[in-house]
KEKE-3310 file (N, C-alpha, C; in steps of 0.2 Angstrom, whole numbers, plus 5000, padded with zeros to 4 digits):
npx = (4994:5001:5009:5003:4991:4986:4984:4975:4964:4961:4955:4962:4969:4975:4973:4983:4980:4987:4994:4997:5014:5022:5025:5039:5049:5066:5084:5090:5081:5064:5057:5051:5042:5043:5041:5031:5028:5041:5043:5033:5037:5049:5044:5038:5049:5055:5046:5036:5024:5009:4992:4987:4976:4968:4960:4950:4950:4941:4939:4928:4920:4917:4925:4927:4941:4951:4960:4968:4980:4993:4999:5000:4995:4998:4986:4987:5000:5000:4995:4979:4969:4957:4942:4930:4915:4913:4919:4926:4930:4942:4955:4970:4983:4986:4998:5001:4991:4980:4970:4955:4939:4924:4913:4920:4915:4918:4928:4938:4947:4943:4930:4925:4928:4920:4908:4908:4909:4897:4887:4889:4893:4900:4905:4918:4927:4935:4950:4961:4978:4993:5010:5024:5038:5038:5025:5021:5017:5016:5012:4999:4987:4972:4961:4956:4949:4959:4972:4985:4991:4990:4999:5011:5013:5013:5024:5034:5034:5037:5050:5056:5054:5062:5074:5075:5074:5079:5070:5061:5046:5032:5019:5002:4986:4970:4953:4941:4927:4923:4930:4943:4959:4975:4991:5003:5014:5029:5035:5050:5046:5034:5040:5048:5038:5032:5043:5046:5035:5036:5037:5049:5065:5070:5070:5064:5066:5062:5062:5056:5066:5078:5092:5095:5088:5086:5091:5088:5091:5078:5078:5091:5102:5109:5108:5100:5101:5092)
npy = (5108:5094:5086:5073:5074:5084:5077:5068:5077:5081:5070:5059:5049:5033:5017:5004:4989:4978:4963:4959:4959:4943:4933:4922:4908:4910:4907:4913:4915:4922:4931:4944:4941:4949:4947:4948:4961:4966:4960:4966:4979:4977:4974:4986:4994:4989:4993:4984:4980:4975:4975:4976:4977:4991:5004:5018:5032:5046:5063:5065:5055:5039:5027:5010:5000:4986:4979:4983:4990:4997:5004:5020:5027:5039:5042:5048:5045:5032:5019:5017:5005:4998:5002:5001:5003:4995:4979:4971:4958:4954:4944:4936:4942:4956:4958:4945:4941:4936:4943:4945:4952:4959:4970:4986:5001:5014:5026:5034:5038:5051:5051:5041:5046:5057:5051:5044:5055:5062:5053:5047:5034:5021:5009:4997:5001:4996:4998:4994:4993:4997:5000:5010:5013:5027:5031:5028:5036:5036:5027:5019:5017:5010:5019:5013:5004:4995:5001:5001:4988:4989:4999:4994:4983:4991:4999:4989:4985:4997:4998:4987:4991:5002:4997:4988:4997:5009:5020:5030:5031:5042:5041:5039:5041:5034:5038:5028:5029:5042:5047:5054:5059:5059:5065:5055:5057:5049:5050:5051:5045:5038:5028:5022:5016:5007:4999:4993:4985:4975:4958:4954:4960:4958:4957:4948:4945:4939:4942:4938:4940:4939:4930:4925:4925:4940:4946:4958:4969:4978:4996:4997:5006:5002:4998:4987:4989:4989)
npz = (5020:5013:4999:4996:5003:4995:4983:4987:4990:4977:4972:4967:4972:4975:4984:4988:4995:5007:5014:5031:5037:5042:5057:5058:5062:5061:5058:5068:5078:5080:5067:5056:5041:5027:5013:5003:5002:4999:4987:4979:4979:4972:4959:4956:4956:4944:4935:4933:4939:4937:4932:4945:4959:4965:4975:4974:4984:4990:4996:5011:5009:5015:5009:5007:5011:5004:5013:5029:5029:5018:5003:4995:4979:4966:4955:4943:4939:4936:4925:4923:4919:4920:4927:4939:4949:4959:4967:4954:4952:4947:4938:4934:4923:4914:4907:4904:4896:4900:4908:4917:4920:4927:4916:4914:4923:4921:4911:4915:4930:4935:4932:4940:4953:4953:4953:4965:4974:4972:4973:4986:4988:4997:4994:4991:4978:4962:4954:4942:4939:4930:4935:4941:4952:4953:4955:4968:4983:4997:5013:5021:5034:5041:5052:5068:5082:5086:5083:5086:5083:5069:5066:5071:5061:5049:5051:5052:5038:5032:5036:5029:5016:5016:5018:5006:4995:4998:5000:5010:5015:5019:5031:5032:5040:5038:5039:5037:5039:5039:5028:5028:5027:5034:5038:5047:5060:5064:5078:5089:5101:5097:5088:5097:5106:5097:5092:5104:5106:5097:5091:5087:5081:5069:5051:5037:5020:5004:4989:4972:4962:4969:4973:4985:5002:5012:5028:5040:5053:5061:5060:5057:5046:5035:5017:5006:4990:4976)
capx = (4992:5006:5008:4999:4984:4983:4982:4968:4959:4959:4951:4967:4973:4973:4976:4985:4980:4992:4993:5002:5020:5020:5031:5041:5055:5072:5090:5092:5075:5059:5058:5045:5043:5040:5043:5026:5030:5047:5042:5028:5041:5054:5041:5037:5056:5057:5040:5032:5018:5004:4985:4986:4969:4968:4954:4951:4947:4940:4937:4921:4916:4921:4926:4930:4947:4951:4963:4969:4986:4995:5003:4996:4998:4995:4983:4990:5006:4999:4991:4973:4966:4950:4939:4924:4913:4913:4923:4925:4932:4947:4960:4975:4987:4986:5005:5001:4986:4974:4967:4948:4935:4917:4914:4921:4909:4920:4934:4943:4947:4940:4923:4924:4929:4914:4902:4908:4907:4890:4882:4891:4894:4906:4907:4925:4928:4942:4954:4966:4983:5000:5013:5031:5039:5037:5018:5020:5018:5016:5010:4993:4984:4965:4960:4952:4951:4966:4976:4992:4993:4991:5005:5017:5014:5015:5031:5039:5034:5040:5057:5057:5054:5068:5080:5075:5074:5082:5065:5058:5040:5028:5014:4995:4980:4964:4947:4936:4921:4921:4933:4948:4966:4979:4998:5004:5021:5032:5040:5054:5042:5030:5044:5050:5033:5031:5048:5046:5030:5037:5039:5056:5068:5073:5066:5066:5062:5065:5058:5057:5072:5084:5095:5095:5084:5089:5089:5091:5088:5074:5081:5098:5101:5113:5103:5101:5098:5091)
capy = (5102:5091:5083:5067:5076:5087:5072:5065:5082:5081:5064:5055:5044:5026:5013:4997:4986:4973:4958:4960:4955:4938:4931:4915:4906:4909:4903:4917:4916:4925:4937:4946:4940:4954:4945:4950:4969:4967:4958:4971:4985:4975:4974:4993:4997:4987:4995:4978:4979:4975:4972:4977:4980:4996:5007:5025:5035:5053:5066:5066:5048:5033:5022:5004:4997:4979:4977:4989:4993:4996:5010:5025:5028:5044:5039:5052:5043:5025:5017:5014:5003:4995:5006:4999:5006:4990:4974:4968:4950:4953:4939:4935:4948:4959:4956:4938:4941:4932:4947:4945:4956:4962:4976:4992:5006:5021:5026:5038:5039:5057:5049:5037:5051:5061:5047:5043:5061:5064:5047:5045:5027:5019:5002:4997:5001:4992:5001:4990:4998:4995:5005:5009:5016:5034:5032:5027:5042:5035:5021:5020:5012:5013:5021:5008:5003:4991:5004:4999:4983:4991:5003:4989:4980:4995:5001:4984:4985:5003:4997:4983:4995:5006:4992:4985:5002:5015:5025:5031:5034:5045:5037:5042:5037:5035:5037:5025:5030:5049:5049:5059:5056:5063:5063:5052:5058:5044:5054:5046:5042:5033:5023:5018:5012:5002:4994:4989:4980:4970:4951:4953:4966:4955:4957:4943:4946:4935:4943:4933:4941:4939:4924:4922:4930:4945:4947:4964:4972:4984:5002:4998:5009:5000:4996:4982:4993:4985)
capz = (5016:5009:4992:4996:5005:4989:4978:4989:4989:4970:4970:4962:4977:4975:4989:4986:5001:5007:5020:5037:5038:5047:5061:5057:5065:5057:5061:5074:5082:5077:5062:5052:5034:5023:5006:4999:5002:4995:4980:4976:4977:4967:4953:4955:4954:4938:4931:4931:4943:4932:4934:4952:4961:4969:4977:4974:4989:4989:5003:5013:5008:5018:5004:5010:5008:5005:5019:5033:5028:5011:5001:4991:4973:4962:4949:4937:4938:4935:4920:4926:4913:4921:4932:4941:4955:4964:4965:4947:4952:4942:4939:4929:4922:4907:4903:4901:4891:4903:4912:4916:4925:4924:4912:4918:4923:4919:4907:4919:4937:4936:4932:4946:4958:4953:4955:4972:4977:4971:4976:4993:4988:5001:4992:4989:4970:4960:4949:4940:4936:4929:4939:4943:4958:4953:4956:4975:4986:5004:5015:5024:5039:5043:5059:5071:5089:5087:5078:5088:5079:5062:5066:5071:5055:5044:5053:5049:5031:5030:5037:5024:5010:5016:5017:4999:4990:5000:5000:5017:5013:5024:5033:5033:5043:5034:5042:5032:5041:5037:5022:5030:5026:5038:5039:5053:5061:5068:5082:5092:5106:5094:5086:5103:5108:5092:5092:5111:5106:5092:5093:5084:5078:5063:5045:5032:5014:4998:4982:4967:4959:4973:4973:4992:5006:5016:5035:5042:5059:5061:5062:5054:5040:5029:5013:5000:4985:4969)
cpx = (4999:5004:5003:4992:4981:4981:4975:4963:4956:4956:4956:4971:4970:4976:4977:4985:4984:4991:4998:5009:5019:5026:5032:5047:5061:5078:5092:5086:5069:5061:5052:5046:5039:5041:5037:5027:5036:5046:5038:5033:5047:5051:5040:5044:5058:5051:5036:5027:5012:4997:4984:4979:4970:4961:4955:4947:4946:4937:4930:4917:4920:4921:4930:4936:4947:4954:4965:4975:4988:4999:4998:5000:4994:4992:4985:4996:5006:4995:4985:4969:4959:4947:4932:4922:4912:4918:4922:4927:4937:4952:4964:4979:4987:4993:5005:4996:4980:4970:4959:4945:4929:4918:4915:4915:4911:4926:4940:4942:4943:4932:4921:4924:4922:4908:4902:4906:4900:4885:4883:4892:4900:4908:4914:4925:4935:4944:4960:4972:4989:5004:5020:5032:5038:5030:5017:5022:5018:5013:5003:4991:4977:4964:4955:4954:4958:4971:4984:4995:4995:4997:5011:5018:5016:5022:5036:5039:5038:5048:5060:5058:5060:5074:5081:5076:5077:5077:5062:5051:5036:5022:5007:4990:4974:4958:4942:4929:4918:4925:4938:4955:4971:4986:4999:5012:5023:5037:5044:5050:5037:5034:5046:5045:5032:5036:5048:5040:5030:5039:5046:5059:5072:5068:5069:5062:5066:5061:5060:5063:5078:5086:5095:5091:5089:5086:5092:5088:5084:5078:5088:5098:5105:5108:5105:5098:5098:5095)
cpy = (5100:5088:5078:5069:5080:5083:5069:5070:5082:5075:5059:5050:5037:5022:5006:4993:4980:4969:4961:4956:4949:4936:4924:4914:4906:4906:4907:4919:4919:4931:4938:4945:4945:4953:4948:4958:4970:4965:4963:4977:4983:4976:4982:4996:4995:4989:4989:4976:4980:4972:4972:4980:4985:4999:5014:5028:5043:5056:5066:5060:5043:5027:5016:5002:4990:4976:4984:4992:4992:5002:5014:5026:5035:5042:5042:5049:5035:5024:5014:5012:5000:4998:5004:5002:5001:4984:4970:4961:4949:4947:4939:4942:4950:4958:4949:4936:4937:4936:4946:4949:4957:4968:4982:4997:5013:5021:5030:5037:5045:5055:5045:5042:5055:5057:5046:5049:5063:5059:5046:5038:5025:5012:5002:4996:4997:4996:4997:4994:4994:5001:5004:5013:5023:5036:5032:5034:5041:5028:5023:5015:5015:5014:5016:5007:5000:4994:5003:4994:4985:4995:4999:4986:4985:4998:4995:4984:4991:5002:4992:4986:4999:5003:4990:4991:5008:5021:5025:5035:5036:5040:5041:5038:5039:5033:5034:5026:5037:5051:5055:5055:5061:5061:5061:5053:5053:5048:5048:5042:5036:5027:5019:5013:5006:4997:4990:4984:4975:4964:4950:4959:4964:4955:4952:4945:4942:4936:4938:4934:4941:4931:4920:4927:4935:4946:4953:4965:4978:4990:5002:5001:5007:4996:4991:4985:4989:4988)
cpz = (5012:5002:4992:4998:4999:4984:4980:4988:4981:4967:4965:4966:4977:4981:4987:4993:5001:5014:5025:5035:5043:5051:5059:5061:5060:5061:5067:5078:5077:5072:5058:5044:5030:5015:5001:4997:4997:4988:4976:4974:4972:4960:4951:4953:4947:4933:4929:4936:4939:4934:4941:4954:4966:4971:4977:4980:4988:4996:5004:5012:5011:5014:5008:5007:5009:5011:5023:5033:5021:5009:4996:4985:4970:4956:4943:4935:4936:4928:4923:4920:4913:4927:4933:4948:4960:4963:4959:4947:4947:4944:4933:4928:4915:4903:4901:4897:4894:4908:4911:4922:4922:4920:4916:4918:4921:4915:4910:4926:4939:4937:4938:4952:4959:4955:4962:4976:4977:4974:4983:4993:4992:4999:4989:4981:4969:4954:4947:4936:4934:4932:4940:4949:4959:4955:4964:4979:4994:5006:5020:5029:5040:5050:5062:5078:5090:5082:5080:5084:5072:5061:5066:5064:5049:5045:5051:5042:5029:5031:5031:5018:5010:5015:5009:4994:4991:5000:5007:5016:5020:5025:5034:5036:5039:5038:5037:5034:5039:5031:5023:5029:5030:5039:5046:5055:5066:5072:5086:5097:5103:5092:5092:5106:5103:5092:5099:5111:5101:5095:5091:5081:5072:5057:5041:5026:5008:4992:4977:4963:4963:4973:4980:4996:5010:5023:5037:5049:5058:5064:5060:5047:5034:5024:5008:4995:4979:4964)
residu = (MET:ASP:GLU:VAL:GLU:SER:ILE:TYR:ILE:LYS:GLY:LYS:LEU:LEU:VAL:ARG:ALA:MET:ASP:PHE:PRO:TYR:VAL:GLN:ARG:GLY:THR:ASN:GLY:LEU:GLU:TYR:ASN:CYS:SER:ASP:TRP:ALA:ASN:GLU:PHE:CYS:MET:LEU:MET:ASP:GLY:LYS:LEU:THR:SER:ALA:SER:THR:THR:LEU:ILE:VAL:PRO:GLY:VAL:GLY:VAL:SER:THR:TYR:LYS:ASN:ILE:GLY:PHE:LEU:ILE:ASP:SER:ASP:LEU:ALA:ASN:CYS:PHE:HIS:ILE:ALA:LYS:SER:ASP:SER:CYS:SER:SER:GLY:ASN:ILE:SER:ASP:GLY:ASP:PHE:HIS:ALA:ALA:GLU:PRO:ASP:PHE:LYS:THR:THR:ASN:GLU:LEU:ALA:ASN:TYR:ILE:SER:THR:SER:GLY:ASP:THR:THR:MET:ASN:GLU:VAL:ASN:ILE:ASN:ALA:SER:ILE:ASP:SER:VAL:VAL:GLY:LEU:PHE:PHE:ASN:GLU:CYS:PRO:ASN:GLN:GLY:LEU:LEU:LEU:GLN:MET:LEU:TYR:VAL:ALA:LYS:GLU:CYS:ILE:LYS:HIS:ALA:THR:GLY:ILE:ASP:TYR:PRO:ILE:TYR:SER:TYR:ASP:SER:LYS:ASN:GLY:ARG:LEU:SER:SER:PHE:VAL:LEU:THR:ASP:GLU:VAL:VAL:GLU:GLN:ILE:THR:HIS:SER:LEU:LYS:SER:ASN:GLN:LEU:PHE:TYR:TRP:PRO:ASP:ASN:TYR:ASP:LYS:PRO:VAL:VAL:LYS:GLU:ILE:GLY:ILE:THR:ASN:LEU:HIS:VAL:LEU)
# end
């Protein structure tokens, strides 16, 4: 059992669901736009990811996630300030003073974890957090019949994060039917299969705090470090 799986077993693992990178036409052909991912990690690097919606997952209960890929957060290393057992319809940002959500159900993530474990409630819960890069422990994708596409998109996002931050995060598969989290090893064979199935080998990202966009080749290790 590795560190992330240990965090999961303890009922302290949050998932931050993200959209797929999308294909756009650039100056040199098709490229994957990962700006949303890069922007999120820029905010994490600056300790300015605030009021983000996450979901707590616990062993043995197939808690639903908002989307099928994203990243994993250690709840002990984030400020979890609003905790609800279902979607609380949160909006706004606490840093701007306009955060709104339904009344919280719990004061701590431990209480939420205990509720999920004892009730078996698979409803997507919502934990709003303020976080920095130190709280991020890995990336995840949901196991499903079309797993190949999820792996492609998560690999592209992983490469973007590696270029933008210099951090190479591990990947985990999440079985949302049975509540199981497993380390997913990117062997050379798997990477070859993924890269050969991509529509482009170009990454594009333009976070809010960059003066101009960055275009990199997938798999090239020279980094644009913040």
